[in-house]
C-alpha positions as CSV (number, residue, x, y, z in Angstrom):
1,T,-17.4,20.7,10.8
2,A,-13.9,20.0,11.8
3,D,-11.6,22.8,13.0
4,P,-9.3,23.9,10.1
5,D,-6.3,23.7,12.4
6,T,-7.0,20.1,13.6
7,H,-4.3,18.6,11.4
8,A,-1.6,21.1,12.5
9,V,-2.5,20.7,16.1
10,Y,-2.5,16.9,16.0
11,L,0.8,16.9,14.2
12,H,2.4,19.4,16.7
13,L,1.1,17.3,19.6
14,A,2.5,14.1,18.1
15,Q,5.9,15.7,17.5
16,G,6.0,17.0,21.1
17,L,5.0,13.6,22.6
18,Q,7.7,11.9,20.5
19,K,10.3,14.3,22.0
20,L,9.0,13.4,25.5
21,G,9.6,9.7,24.8
22,L,6.0,8.6,25.3
23,L,5.7,4.9,25.1
24,Y,2.6,4.9,22.9
25,L,-0.1,7.1,21.5
26,H,-3.8,6.2,21.7
27,V,-6.0,8.1,19.3
28,V,-9.8,7.9,19.5
29,D,-11.8,8.8,16.5
30,H,-15.4,9.7,17.5
31,S,-16.7,10.2,14.0
32,S,-18.6,6.9,14.2
33,M,-20.6,8.5,17.0
34,G,-21.4,11.7,15.1
35,A,-18.3,13.9,15.7
36,P,-16.7,15.5,12.7
37,A,-14.6,13.1,10.6
38,L,-10.9,13.4,10.9
39,P,-9.2,14.4,7.6
40,P,-7.8,11.3,6.0
41,E,-4.2,12.6,6.0
42,I,-4.0,12.9,9.8
43,K,-3.4,9.2,10.6
44,P,-0.4,8.8,8.2
45,A,1.0,12.2,9.4
46,L,0.8,11.0,13.0
47,R,2.7,7.9,12.1
48,Q,5.4,10.0,10.5
49,A,5.7,12.3,13.5
50,F,5.4,9.6,16.2
51,T,7.5,6.5,15.8
52,A,6.5,4.6,19.0
53,P,3.4,2.3,18.9
54,I,0.1,3.9,17.9
55,I,-3.3,2.5,19.0
56,L,-6.4,3.6,17.1
57,C,-10.0,3.1,18.1
58,G,-13.4,4.3,17.2
59,G,-16.0,2.5,15.1
60,Y,-13.7,-0.1,13.7
61,D,-14.8,-3.3,12.1
62,R,-12.4,-6.1,11.0
63,A,-11.9,-4.8,7.4
64,H,-11.2,-1.2,8.6
65,A,-8.8,-2.5,11.3
66,D,-6.9,-4.7,8.9
67,A,-6.6,-1.9,6.4
68,D,-5.2,0.6,8.9
69,I,-2.7,-2.0,10.2
70,A,-1.7,-2.9,6.7
71,E,-1.2,0.7,5.8
72,R,0.9,1.2,8.9
73,K,-1.4,3.9,10.3
74,A,-1.5,1.9,13.6
75,D,0.3,-0.9,15.4
76,L,-2.9,-1.9,17.3
77,I,-6.6,-1.4,17.0
78,A,-8.7,-1.2,20.1
79,F,-12.3,-2.4,20.1
80,G,-14.3,-1.0,23.1
81,R,-18.0,-1.0,22.7
82,L,-17.9,-3.9,20.2
83,F,-16.0,-6.0,22.7
84,L,-18.5,-5.2,25.5
85,A,-21.3,-6.5,23.2
86,N,-19.3,-9.6,22.1
87,V,-17.4,-11.5,24.8
88,D,-16.3,-13.7,21.9
89,L,-15.2,-10.9,19.7
90,V,-11.8,-12.2,19.0
91,E,-13.3,-15.5,17.7
92,K,-15.9,-13.7,15.6
93,L,-13.2,-11.5,14.0
94,R,-11.0,-14.5,13.4
95,T,-13.7,-16.6,11.8
96,G,-15.6,-13.8,10.0
97,V,-18.8,-14.1,12.0
98,A,-20.6,-10.8,12.2
99,P,-20.4,-9.3,15.7
100,T,-23.5,-8.4,17.6
101,P,-23.9,-4.6,17.5
102,P,-23.8,-2.9,20.9
103,D,-27.1,-2.1,22.6
104,F,-26.3,1.1,24.5
105,S,-29.5,0.7,26.6
106,K,-27.7,-2.1,28.4
107,N,-24.7,-0.1,29.6
108,F,-24.2,-0.4,33.3
109,T,-27.2,-2.8,33.6
110,P,-26.8,-5.8,35.9
111,G,-27.6,-9.3,34.9
112,P,-26.5,-11.6,32.1
113,D,-27.5,-9.2,29.3
114,G,-26.1,-6.1,30.8
115,Y,-22.7,-4.4,30.2
116,V,-21.4,-4.0,33.7
117,V,-17.7,-3.2,34.3
118,L,-16.7,-4.9,37.6
């Protein structure tokens, strides 16, 4: 379960980072990988507390990304694992073609089917 103080801690951090003049805030939500889900009110509260650009990532698909951008929860959505599995992800998102799900067994595997960061 999530820590009951998560919301207050995140809000306090965002306010402090705002005061420091941080250029952007990058928030990773690991709930798609089994971590406790963030309370839904955190993203809008972060937006209120931090006025510079916010980047969100973690288990996003096109619909979820579009919704969070439209609701002004973020200025940018980052796609990490999904992009590694789909070198043509931008085109797939643009045209509505379903992306290939990541195959974690290929991480750091050489060859044309492996996900190797050079």
